[in-house]
GUZA-114773 format. One record per residue (C-alpha): residue number from 1; x, y, z. Coordinates in steps of 0.1 Angstrom, whole numbers, m for minus. Example, Ala and Ser with C-alpha at 12.3 -4.5 7.8 and 13.67 -1.06 7.14 Angstrom:
# GUZA-114773
{num = 1&x = 123&y = m45&z = 78}
{num = 2&x = 137&y = m11&z = 71}
***
This chain:
# GUZA-114773
{num = 1&x = 0&y = 1&z = 4}
{num = 2&x = 11&y = 34&z = m12}
{num = 3&x = 10&y = 64&z = 8}
{num = 4&x = m15&y = 80&z = m10}
{num = 5&x = m36&y = 54&z = m11}
{num = 6&x = m71&y = 60&z = m2}
{num = 7&x = m96&y = 25&z = m6}
{num = 8&x = m72&y = m9&z = m6}
{num = 9&x = m91&y = m44&z = m9}
{num = 10&x = m70&y = m72&z = m4}
{num = 11&x = m79&y = m110&z = m7}
{num = 12&x = m119&y = m101&z = m10}
{num = 13&x = m141&y = m135&z = m9}
{num = 14&x = m179&y = m128&z = m11}
{num = 15&x = m203&y = m160&z = m7}
{num = 16&x = m244&y = m159&z = m5}
{num = 17&x = m260&y = m183&z = 14}
{num = 18&x = m290&y = m196&z = 5}
{num = 19&x = m307&y = m224&z = 28}
{num = 20&x = m274&y = m249&z = 32}
{num = 21&x = m261&y = m240&z = m2}
{num = 22&x = m233&y = m211&z = m4}
{num = 23&x = m220&y = m195&z = m36}
{num = 24&x = m189&y = m179&z = m39}
{num = 25&x = m189&y = m149&z = m63}
{num = 26&x = m161&y = m130&z = m57}
{num = 27&x = m127&y = m147&z = m47}
{num = 28&x = m94&y = m132&z = m35}
{num = 29&x = m97&y = m97&z = m51}
{num = 30&x = m74&y = m71&z = m46}
{num = 31&x = m74&y = m40&z = m56}
{num = 32&x = m61&y = m5&z = m49}
{num = 33&x = m72&y = 32&z = m58}
{num = 34&x = m52&y = 62&z = m46}
{num = 35&x = m62&y = 94&z = m39}
{num = 36&x = m68&y = 117&z = m75}
{num = 37&x = m68&y = 81&z = m92}
{num = 38&x = m88&y = 69&z = m118}
{num = 39&x = m93&y = 30&z = m118}
{num = 40&x = m113&y = 13&z = m141}
{num = 41&x = m125&y = m21&z = m135}
{num = 42&x = m140&y = m43&z = m163}
{num = 43&x = m155&y = m78&z = m173}
{num = 44&x = m184&y = m92&z = m182}
{num = 45&x = m221&y = m91&z = m166}
{num = 46&x = m223&y = m114&z = m133}
{num = 47&x = m182&y = m114&z = m132}
{num = 48&x = m183&y = m93&z = m96}
{num = 49&x = m176&y = m61&z = m105}
{num = 50&x = m209&y = m43&z = m92}
{num = 51&x = m206&y = m70&z = m60}
{num = 52&x = m169&y = m60&z = m49}
{num = 53&x = m182&y = m21&z = m50}
{num = 54&x = m213&y = m26&z = m31}
{num = 55&x = m190&y = m48&z = m5}
{num = 56&x = m171&y = m11&z = 1}
{num = 57&x = m204&y = 4&z = 13}
{num = 58&x = m222&y = m28&z = 27}
{num = 59&x = m249&y = m26&z = 3}
{num = 60&x = m253&y = m63&z = m3}
{num = 61&x = m279&y = m82&z = 5}
{num = 62&x = m283&y = m98&z = 44}
{num = 63&x = m275&y = m130&z = 34}
{num = 64&x = m238&y = m121&z = 17}
{num = 65&x = m207&y = m130&z = 42}
{num = 66&x = m174&y = m111&z = 35}
{num = 67&x = m138&y = m118&z = 45}
{num = 68&x = m104&y = m104&z = 40}
{num = 69&x = m101&y = m67&z = 44}
{num = 70&x = m115&y = m32&z = 29}
{num = 71&x = m93&y = 0&z = 40}
{num = 72&x = m102&y = 30&z = 32}
{num = 73&x = m81&y = 65&z = 43}
{num = 74&x = m65&y = 35&z = 67}
{num = 75&x = m98&y = 25&z = 87}
{num = 76&x = m108&y = m7&z = 84}
{num = 77&x = m148&y = m4&z = 69}
{num = 78&x = m156&y = m45&z = 69}
{num = 79&x = m159&y = m41&z = 111}
{num = 80&x = m177&y = m3&z = 110}
{num = 81&x = m213&y = m4&z = 126}
{num = 82&x = m243&y = 8&z = 107}
{num = 83&x = m239&y = 40&z = 120}
{num = 84&x = m203&y = 48&z = 114}
{num = 85&x = m207&y = 31&z = 78}
{num = 86&x = m238&y = 57&z = 71}
{num = 87&x = m214&y = 87&z = 82}
{num = 88&x = m191&y = 77&z = 54}
{num = 89&x = m220&y = 63&z = 26}
{num = 90&x = m227&y = 97&z = 7}
{num = 91&x = m200&y = 118&z = 19}
{num = 92&x = m169&y = 102&z = 19}
{num = 93&x = m176&y = 79&z = m7}
{num = 94&x = m209&y = 83&z = m32}
{num = 95&x = m220&y = 59&z = m51}
{num = 96&x = m236&y = 60&z = m88}
{num = 97&x = m256&y = 33&z = m95}
{num = 98&x = m262&y = 12&z = m123}
{num = 99&x = m303&y = 11&z = m122}
{num = 100&x = m311&y = 47&z = m114}
{num = 101&x = m353&y = 41&z = m114}
{num = 102&x = m341&y = 16&z = m83}
{num = 103&x = m321&y = 37&z = m63}
{num = 104&x = m342&y = 70&z = m63}
{num = 105&x = m375&y = 70&z = m46}
{num = 106&x = m406&y = 70&z = m66}
{num = 107&x = m423&y = 87&z = m38}
{num = 108&x = m403&y = 117&z = m40}
{num = 109&x = m391&y = 147&z = m61}
{num = 110&x = m357&y = 153&z = m76}
{num = 111&x = m353&y = 181&z = m51}
{num = 112&x = m365&y = 164&z = m21}
{num = 113&x = m340&y = 133&z = m24}
{num = 114&x = m312&y = 158&z = m32}
{num = 115&x = m321&y = 182&z = m3}
{num = 116&x = m317&y = 148&z = 19}
{num = 117&x = m285&y = 145&z = 7}
{num = 118&x = m276&y = 178&z = 15}
{num = 119&x = m293&y = 180&z = 45}
{num = 120&x = m277&y = 149&z = 63}
{num = 121&x = m243&y = 153&z = 54}
{num = 122&x = m238&y = 197&z = 50}
{num = 123&x = m267&y = 208&z = 77}
{num = 124&x = m281&y = 228&z = 43}
{num = 125&x = m317&y = 234&z = 44}
{num = 126&x = m348&y = 253&z = 32}
{num = 127&x = m337&y = 278&z = 0}
{num = 128&x = m300&y = 275&z = 6}
{num = 129&x = m304&y = 236&z = m2}
{num = 130&x = m331&y = 243&z = m28}
{num = 131&x = m302&y = 262&z = m46}
{num = 132&x = m277&y = 239&z = m45}
{num = 133&x = m298&y = 215&z = m57}
{num = 134&x = m305&y = 237&z = m87}
{num = 135&x = m267&y = 242&z = m94}
{num = 136&x = m262&y = 203&z = m90}
{num = 137&x = m290&y = 199&z = m120}
{num = 138&x = m277&y = 224&z = m142}
{num = 139&x = m238&y = 210&z = m136}
{num = 140&x = m249&y = 176&z = m151}
{num = 141&x = m266&y = 192&z = m178}
{num = 142&x = m305&y = 187&z = m172}
{num = 143&x = m320&y = 218&z = m194}
{num = 144&x = m350&y = 232&z = m174}
{num = 145&x = m335&y = 225&z = m143}
{num = 146&x = m352&y = 244&z = m124}
{num = 147&x = m388&y = 230&z = m136}
{num = 148&x = m371&y = 194&z = m129}
{num = 149&x = m368&y = 199&z = m94}
{num = 150&x = m402&y = 190&z = m89}
{num = 151&x = m404&y = 165&z = m112}
{num = 152&x = m406&y = 129&z = m97}
{num = 153&x = m383&y = 99&z = m110}
{num = 154&x = m411&y = 82&z = m138}
{num = 155&x = m414&y = 119&z = m153}
{num = 156&x = m373&y = 119&z = m164}
{num = 157&x = m364&y = 96&z = m194}
{num = 158&x = m334&y = 74&z = m180}
{num = 159&x = m308&y = 98&z = m192}
{num = 160&x = m321&y = 124&z = m169}
{num = 161&x = m327&y = 99&z = m142}
{num = 162&x = m292&y = 89&z = m143}
{num = 163&x = m277&y = 125&z = m145}
{num = 164&x = m300&y = 130&z = m112}
{num = 165&x = m281&y = 103&z = m96}
{num = 166&x = m248&y = 119&z = m106}
{num = 167&x = m260&y = 151&z = m91}
{num = 168&x = m270&y = 132&z = m59}
{num = 169&x = m237&y = 115&z = m57}
{num = 170&x = m214&y = 146&z = m66}
{num = 171&x = m237&y = 169&z = m41}
{num = 172&x = m213&y = 168&z = m13}
{num = 173&x = m178&y = 166&z = m32}
{num = 174&x = m169&y = 133&z = m19}
{num = 175&x = m137&y = 118&z = m13}
{num = 176&x = m141&y = 88&z = m37}
{num = 177&x = m168&y = 84&z = m58}
{num = 178&x = m178&y = 45&z = m72}
{num = 179&x = m193&y = 50&z = m103}
{num = 180&x = m210&y = 15&z = m114}
{num = 181&x = m222&y = 22&z = m154}
{num = 182&x = m228&y = 59&z = m149}
{num = 183&x = m234&y = 66&z = m186}
{num = 184&x = m252&y = 30&z = m192}
{num = 185&x = m279&y = 53&z = m205}
{num = 186&x = m266&y = 84&z = m219}
{num = 187&x = m262&y = 92&z = m254}
{num = 188&x = m229&y = 93&z = m270}
{num = 189&x = m226&y = 132&z = m266}
{num = 190&x = m242&y = 134&z = m233}
{num = 191&x = m217&y = 106&z = m223}
{num = 192&x = m190&y = 130&z = m232}
{num = 193&x = m203&y = 158&z = m210}
{num = 194&x = m201&y = 136&z = m179}
{num = 195&x = m171&y = 124&z = m185}
{num = 196&x = m160&y = 160&z = m189}
{num = 197&x = m177&y = 171&z = m161}
{num = 198&x = m162&y = 141&z = m136}
{num = 199&x = m130&y = 145&z = m150}
{num = 200&x = m132&y = 185&z = m141}
{num = 201&x = m143&y = 178&z = m107}
{num = 202&x = m116&y = 148&z = m103}
{num = 203&x = m90&y = 176&z = m105}
{num = 204&x = m107&y = 202&z = m83}
{num = 205&x = m114&y = 178&z = m55}
{num = 206&x = m87&y = 158&z = m58}
{num = 207&x = m111&y = 129&z = m61}
{num = 208&x = m107&y = 93&z = m65}
{num = 209&x = m127&y = 72&z = m89}
{num = 210&x = m136&y = 38&z = m90}
{num = 211&x = m148&y = 30&z = m125}
{num = 212&x = m170&y = 0&z = m135}
{num = 213&x = m174&y = m3&z = m171}
{num = 214&x = m182&y = m30&z = m197}
{num = 215&x = m177&y = 2&z = m225}
{num = 216&x = m138&y = m5&z = m230}
{num = 217&x = m137&y = 25&z = m252}
{num = 218&x = m148&y = 47&z = m223}
{num = 219&x = m124&y = 30&z = m199}
{num = 220&x = m92&y = 30&z = m224}
{num = 221&x = m96&y = 74&z = m222}
{num = 222&x = m105&y = 82&z = m185}
{num = 223&x = m88&y = 57&z = m165}
{num = 224&x = m52&y = 55&z = m150}
{num = 225&x = m50&y = 19&z = m146}
{num = 226&x = m71&y = m10&z = m153}
{num = 227&x = m82&y = m43&z = m132}
{num = 228&x = m100&y = m72&z = m156}
{num = 229&x = m126&y = m92&z = m137}
{num = 230&x = m141&y = m128&z = m148}
{num = 231&x = m159&y = m154&z = m128}
{num = 232&x = m152&y = m132&z = m97}
{num = 233&x = m116&y = m131&z = m99}
{num = 234&x = m94&y = m106&z = m112}
{num = 235&x = m73&y = m125&z = m141}
{num = 236&x = m55&y = m88&z = m154}
{num = 237&x = m45&y = m55&z = m141}
{num = 238&x = m24&y = m24&z = m149}
{num = 239&x = m17&y = 7&z = m168}
{num = 240&x = m45&y = 14&z = m189}
{num = 241&x = m25&y = 21&z = m219}
{num = 242&x = m5&y = m7&z = m218}
{num = 243&x = m33&y = m32&z = m207}
{num = 244&x = m46&y = m22&z = m240}
{num = 245&x = m16&y = m22&z = m259}
{num = 246&x = m1&y = m54&z = m250}
{num = 247&x = m27&y = m81&z = m234}
{num = 248&x = m20&y = m112&z = m215}
{num = 249&x = m50&y = m127&z = m206}
{num = 250&x = m66&y = m148&z = m232}
{num = 251&x = m96&y = m132&z = m221}
{num = 252&x = m88&y = m98&z = m223}
{num = 253&x = m78&y = m103&z = m257}
{num = 254&x = m115&y = m116&z = m261}
{num = 255&x = m129&y = m84&z = m244}
{num = 256&x = m108&y = m60&z = m265}
{num = 257&x = m114&y = m77&z = m301}
{num = 258&x = m154&y = m80&z = m294}
{num = 259&x = m173&y = m52&z = m314}
{num = 260&x = m206&y = m53&z = m331}
{num = 261&x = m204&y = m62&z = m360}
{num = 262&x = m229&y = m72&z = m396}
{num = 263&x = m261&y = m63&z = m408}
{num = 264&x = m295&y = m77&z = m401}
{num = 265&x = m309&y = m105&z = m429}
{num = 266&x = m320&y = m86&z = m459}
{num = 267&x = m361&y = m78&z = m459}
{num = 268&x = m382&y = m100&z = m480}
{num = 269&x = m394&y = m83&z = m512}
{num = 270&x = m427&y = m93&z = m503}
{num = 271&x = m431&y = m81&z = m468}
{num = 272&x = m464&y = m66&z = m453}
{num = 273&x = m467&y = m37&z = m429}
{num = 274&x = m466&y = m42&z = m397}
{num = 275&x = m473&y = m12&z = m377}
{num = 276&x = m482&y = 24&z = m390}
{num = 277&x = m484&y = 52&z = m367}
{num = 278&x = m493&y = 96&z = m380}
{num = 279&x = m492&y = 125&z = m365}
{num = 280&x = m479&y = 111&z = m334}
{num = 281&x = m484&y = 134&z = m301}
{num = 282&x = m476&y = 130&z = m265}
{num = 283&x = m475&y = 165&z = m245}
{num = 284&x = m472&y = 162&z = m204}
{num = 285&x = m491&y = 194&z = m191}
{num = 286&x = m473&y = 219&z = m162}
{num = 287&x = m495&y = 231&z = m139}
{num = 288&x = m490&y = 259&z = m117}
{num = 289&x = m511&y = 275&z = m93}
{num = 290&x = m541&y = 266&z = m66}
{num = 291&x = m566&y = 258&z = m94}
{num = 292&x = m531&y = 240&z = m113}
{num = 293&x = m544&y = 256&z = m144}
{num = 294&x = m517&y = 244&z = m172}
{num = 295&x = m495&y = 269&z = m180}
{num = 296&x = m475&y = 251&z = m209}
{num = 297&x = m465&y = 214&z = m219}
{num = 298&x = m437&y = 194&z = m221}
{num = 299&x = m437&y = 183&z = m259}
{num = 300&x = m421&y = 152&z = m252}
{num = 301&x = m433&y = 136&z = m291}
{num = 302&x = m450&y = 160&z = m313}
{num = 303&x = m460&y = 146&z = m351}
{num = 304&x = m445&y = 120&z = m358}
{num = 305&x = m452&y = 93&z = m383}
{num = 306&x = m439&y = 59&z = m389}
{num = 307&x = m439&y = 23&z = m399}
{num = 308&x = m427&y = m10&z = m397}
{num = 309&x = m429&y = m41&z = m421}
{num = 310&x = m434&y = m75&z = m411}
{num = 311&x = m396&y = m91&z = m405}
{num = 312&x = m378&y = m51&z = m403}
{num = 313&x = m355&y = m36&z = m377}
{num = 314&x = m362&y = 6&z = m371}
{num = 315&x = m335&y = 16&z = m352}
{num = 316&x = m344&y = 49&z = m326}
{num = 317&x = m313&y = 70&z = m316}
{num = 318&x = m315&y = 106&z = m304}
{num = 319&x = m298&y = 120&z = m273}
{num = 320&x = m311&y = 114&z = m236}
{num = 321&x = m350&y = 131&z = m236}
{num = 322&x = m354&y = 128&z = m269}
{num = 323&x = m385&y = 111&z = m267}
{num = 324&x = m379&y = 77&z = m280}
{num = 325&x = m389&y = 57&z = m251}
{num = 326&x = m422&y = 77&z = m247}
{num = 327&x = m428&y = 68&z = m285}
{num = 328&x = m423&y = 33&z = m277}
{num = 329&x = m445&y = 35&z = m247}
{num = 330&x = m473&y = 50&z = m269}
{num = 331&x = m473&y = 25&z = m298}
{num = 332&x = m477&y = 0&z = m272}
{num = 333&x = m509&y = 19&z = m258}
{num = 334&x = m489&y = 22&z = m224}
{num = 335&x = m486&y = 63&z = m224}
{num = 336&x = m514&y = 83&z = m240}
{num = 337&x = m514&y = 102&z = m269}
{num = 338&x = m530&y = 116&z = m301}
{num = 339&x = m528&y = 101&z = m333}
{num = 340&x = m533&y = 73&z = m351}
{num = 341&x = m514&y = 38&z = m346}
{num = 342&x = m525&y = 9&z = m369}
{num = 343&x = m514&y = m33&z = m364}
{num = 344&x = m518&y = m53&z = m387}
{num = 345&x = m540&y = m34&z = m406}
{num = 346&x = m563&y = m30&z = m369}
{num = 347&x = m567&y = 8&z = m354}
{num = 348&x = m555&y = m2&z = m320}
{num = 349&x = m555&y = 37&z = m309}
{num = 350&x = m591&y = 39&z = m298}
{num = 351&x = m597&y = 4&z = m285}
{num = 352&x = m600&y = 0&z = m245}
{num = 353&x = m573&y = m17&z = m225}
{num = 354&x = m600&y = m52&z = m221}
{num = 355&x = m604&y = m47&z = m261}
{num = 356&x = m565&y = m47&z = m267}
{num = 357&x = m553&y = m71&z = m241}
{num = 358&x = m555&y = m101&z = m265}
{num = 359&x = m526&y = m78&z = m287}
{num = 360&x = m504&y = m75&z = m260}
{num = 361&x = m490&y = m109&z = m268}
{num = 362&x = m484&y = m98&z = m298}
{num = 363&x = m466&y = m65&z = m291}
{num = 364&x = m437&y = m71&z = m267}
{num = 365&x = m415&y = m46&z = m250}
{num = 366&x = m384&y = m49&z = m228}
{num = 367&x = m377&y = m20&z = m208}
{num = 368&x = m342&y = 3&z = m204}
{num = 369&x = m342&y = m3&z = m167}
{num = 370&x = m346&y = m42&z = m160}
{num = 371&x = m347&y = m41&z = m120}
{num = 372&x = m374&y = m17&z = m125}
{num = 373&x = m396&y = m42&z = m142}
{num = 374&x = m389&y = m70&z = m124}
{num = 375&x = m409&y = m82&z = m94}
{num = 376&x = m384&y = m84&z = m67}
{num = 377&x = m410&y = m109&z = m50}
{num = 378&x = m412&y = m135&z = m75}
{num = 379&x = m388&y = m162&z = m92}
{num = 380&x = m372&y = m158&z = m126}
{num = 381&x = m394&y = m187&z = m134}
{num = 382&x = m428&y = m172&z = m123}
{num = 383&x = m413&y = m138&z = m138}
{num = 384&x = m408&y = m156&z = m175}
{num = 385&x = m439&y = m177&z = m170}
{num = 386&x = m464&y = m149&z = m164}
{num = 387&x = m476&y = m139&z = m196}
{num = 388&x = m479&y = m176&z = m202}
{num = 389&x = m500&y = m177&z = m174}
{num = 390&x = m522&y = m144&z = m184}
{num = 391&x = m527&y = m156&z = m224}
{num = 392&x = m533&y = m190&z = m211}
{num = 393&x = m505&y = m204&z = m234}
{num = 394&x = m489&y = m234&z = m214}
{num = 395&x = m495&y = m255&z = m183}
{num = 396&x = m475&y = m280&z = m164}
{num = 397&x = m446&y = m296&z = m178}
{num = 398&x = m450&y = m278&z = m209}
{num = 399&x = m453&y = m246&z = m193}
{num = 400&x = m413&y = m252&z = m175}
{num = 401&x = m397&y = m265&z = m208}
{num = 402&x = m411&y = m233&z = m226}
{num = 403&x = m396&y = m212&z = m193}
{num = 404&x = m364&y = m232&z = m200}
{num = 405&x = m360&y = m230&z = m231}
{num = 406&x = m366&y = m189&z = m230}
{num = 407&x = m337&y = m189&z = m204}
{num = 408&x = m314&y = m212&z = m230}
{num = 409&x = m324&y = m193&z = m258}
{num = 410&x = m305&y = m155&z = m239}
{num = 411&x = m276&y = m175&z = m227}
{num = 412&x = m285&y = m183&z = m189}
{num = 413&x = m285&y = m216&z = m173}
{num = 414&x = m319&y = m226&z = m165}
{num = 415&x = m306&y = m238&z = m130}
{num = 416&x = m314&y = m206&z = m118}
{num = 417&x = m353&y = m206&z = m129}
{num = 418&x = m360&y = m202&z = m90}
{num = 419&x = m342&y = m176&z = m77}
{num = 420&x = m347&y = m137&z = m73}
{num = 421&x = m336&y = m111&z = m97}
{num = 422&x = m315&y = m97&z = m67}
{num = 423&x = m291&y = m120&z = m69}
{num = 424&x = m286&y = m116&z = m107}
{num = 425&x = m266&y = m89&z = m122}
{num = 426&x = m272&y = m60&z = m143}
{num = 427&x = m266&y = m74&z = m174}
{num = 428&x = m279&y = m113&z = m163}
{num = 429&x = m311&y = m94&z = m153}
{num = 430&x = m314&y = m76&z = m188}
{num = 431&x = m315&y = m112&z = m199}
{num = 432&x = m340&y = m123&z = m179}
{num = 433&x = m365&y = m93&z = m193}
{num = 434&x = m358&y = m103&z = m227}
{num = 435&x = m365&y = m138&z = m221}
{num = 436&x = m397&y = m127&z = m207}
{num = 437&x = m408&y = m106&z = m238}
{num = 438&x = m395&y = m138&z = m258}
{num = 439&x = m417&y = m169&z = m244}
{num = 440&x = m446&y = m151&z = m262}
{num = 441&x = m430&y = m157&z = m296}
{num = 442&x = m448&y = m117&z = m305}
{num = 443&x = m445&y = m103&z = m334}
{num = 444&x = m432&y = m70&z = m326}
{num = 445&x = m409&y = m63&z = m299}
{num = 446&x = m396&y = m29&z = m285}
{num = 447&x = m366&y = m29&z = m272}
{num = 448&x = m356&y = 0&z = m252}
{num = 449&x = m315&y = m1&z = m249}
{num = 450&x = m321&y = m33&z = m246}
{num = 451&x = m277&y = m42&z = m239}
{num = 452&x = m273&y = m11&z = m229}
{num = 453&x = m263&y = m31&z = m193}
{num = 454&x = m237&y = m59&z = m211}
{num = 455&x = m204&y = m61&z = m221}
{num = 456&x = m196&y = m61&z = m256}
{num = 457&x = m188&y = m96&z = m254}
{num = 458&x = m223&y = m106&z = m245}
{num = 459&x = m241&y = m78&z = m266}
{num = 460&x = m227&y = m96&z = m295}
{num = 461&x = m246&y = m125&z = m282}
{num = 462&x = m274&y = m108&z = m280}
{num = 463&x = m274&y = m91&z = m309}
{num = 464&x = m267&y = m128&z = m327}
{num = 465&x = m300&y = m144&z = m306}
{num = 466&x = m322&y = m111&z = m319}
{num = 467&x = m308&y = m117&z = m353}
{num = 468&x = m316&y = m154&z = m352}
{num = 469&x = m351&y = m150&z = m336}
{num = 470&x = m359&y = m124&z = m362}
{num = 471&x = m351&y = m150&z = m391}
{num = 472&x = m364&y = m180&z = m378}
{num = 473&x = m401&y = m159&z = m364}
{num = 474&x = m402&y = m128&z = m389}
{num = 475&x = m404&y = m109&z = m361}
{num = 476&x = m405&y = m70&z = m356}
{num = 477&x = m379&y = m47&z = m337}
{num = 478&x = m384&y = m12&z = m327}
{num = 479&x = m343&y = m12&z = m313}
{num = 480&x = m340&y = 22&z = m292}
{num = 481&x = m308&y = 25&z = m278}
{num = 482&x = m277&y = 54&z = m278}
{num = 483&x = m256&y = 28&z = m288}
{num = 484&x = m247&y = 39&z = m328}
{num = 485&x = m224&y = 4&z = m331}
{num = 486&x = m254&y = m19&z = m319}
{num = 487&x = m281&y = 0&z = m343}
{num = 488&x = m258&y = m2&z = m370}
{num = 489&x = m258&y = m39&z = m364}
{num = 490&x = m291&y = m44&z = m358}
{num = 491&x = m311&y = m21&z = m380}
{num = 492&x = m326&y = m20&z = m414}
{num = 493&x = m342&y = 16&z = m414}
{num = 494&x = m331&y = 46&z = m384}
{num = 495&x = m350&y = 72&z = m372}
{num = 496&x = m329&y = 103&z = m357}
{num = 497&x = m351&y = 118&z = m331}
{num = 498&x = m346&y = 153&z = m313}
{num = 499&x = m367&y = 171&z = m289}
{num = 500&x = m398&y = 152&z = m298}
{num = 501&x = m392&y = 154&z = m335}
{num = 502&x = m379&y = 138&z = m363}
{num = 503&x = m349&y = 154&z = m376}
{num = 504&x = m341&y = 124&z = m398}
{num = 505&x = m347&y = 93&z = m410}
{num = 506&x = m335&y = 63&z = m439}
{num = 507&x = m316&y = 37&z = m448}
{num = 508&x = m291&y = 24&z = m419}
{num = 509&x = m262&y = 26&z = m444}
{num = 510&x = m271&y = 60&z = m463}
{num = 511&x = m275&y = 76&z = m430}
{num = 512&x = m238&y = 60&z = m415}
{num = 513&x = m222&y = 71&z = m450}
{num = 514&x = m239&y = 103&z = m455}
{num = 515&x = m261&y = 115&z = m429}
{num = 516&x = m280&y = 146&z = m443}
{num = 517&x = m284&y = 171&z = m411}
{num = 518&x = m256&y = 185&z = m389}
{num = 519&x = m271&y = 169&z = m358}
{num = 520&x = m268&y = 136&z = m364}
{num = 521&x = m233&y = 141&z = m378}
{num = 522&x = m227&y = 147&z = m342}
{num = 523&x = m240&y = 119&z = m328}
{num = 524&x = m219&y = 96&z = m353}
{num = 525&x = m191&y = 115&z = m345}
{num = 526&x = m194&y = 111&z = m310}
{num = 527&x = m199&y = 74&z = m310}
{num = 528&x = m171&y = 64&z = m332}
{num = 529&x = m147&y = 85&z = m319}
{num = 530&x = m116&y = 87&z = m289}
{num = 531&x = m134&y = 106&z = m259}
***
């Protein structure tokens, strides 16, 4: 341990006890973070990255047992009482969580949640705390920050929720920031802004950062040193530039070579139209005063028209808050909208939810935030089988076999089907969400950032899986993502959104080779250039 060492983890082992069974998920992990340093922690989904980080702040489930040493500023953390660790957590050590919707309280406004942190650790209250909260929201690039203070988490986009989480984590100017996939939900242009912000604050505060990510391009350009994890163990470590230049472990080499590639199966020239939408509009009223008079609107989606053919993938890209997810929800009648929506030549806009229910099997969605969409009280088998039960598609042995088949389709061991969502990594939970949609064999799937929580090696597997399923079942996809490399590999056509409107659309090759709009050129440049 050096004199500048801030966090030192030595021979850390973590077990999860379930009944008489004990599962070892972290094995003899040692790492060090020095003051003012950025450490990259990379590895595939389920490799133990997040579990290692959560153990530092005593945030593991009650059935977890940790052995080894964790020291912060020379003080042992493993043996600290709950009261003492709470004084450190959120103050001296802050954490940005991978899934903001589950980390934010759905019953409290963003202002109240940020002010709570400021009050507990800094003693700020009232107008002083509100002013600081507003300053933090502006700092992390949230537009119309003053009006967003009163918003609840569900009223923000995934990227806006992630930025609110970052604002909370930075509120007390911590010595160490643990960032668990902090830019996963953000588009590439905002990623650059957030990373620049973190680097500026790091210099100002001499703040250390433990940066957990599956995005190797990002890790390469922001970290000083890197640790590579696989199956709960550190398999390689070193100065970042050296590891990228001369990787030694075969797994590190595989990670560096894993990039989304290829293109979707060409469309059948005789394919029919599956979905069409004309003049879709979703505006949220802004109400003020005692009588809650509408004074303005948040124009989430404005006058959008589109069509999707049977077997086609339509990629929708745009910055956080551009209306991508809202449009997807509107097409599935999960968000009220104006306009005309047709599915297989049936007008569904005026249908009641009861009339529309039989069609829900045909139109499925994989949500951006898997943990928020999976019931913590249900096993994986119950989660995947719920749709089969609702639509009365299978019972008994046949139901069990379809659940097993869906898990195997998404690369999960069927033996895990009796476990609960909290026992899986973020990437594994995303695959469970995909399995839940796939088990119903729908005609249309809306995929809202389906690979955002996955490392590049697993992304490639999921992309190949989705392509195979599309070919086998003639599935149509609406693929919503900020990862342009994945969108390029998946989509036949691309629709570019900004501030609720379409700014450009066309064939994927044409969009990437010769974009007509400056905004599209900026997105592509940010996605495929160095940070």
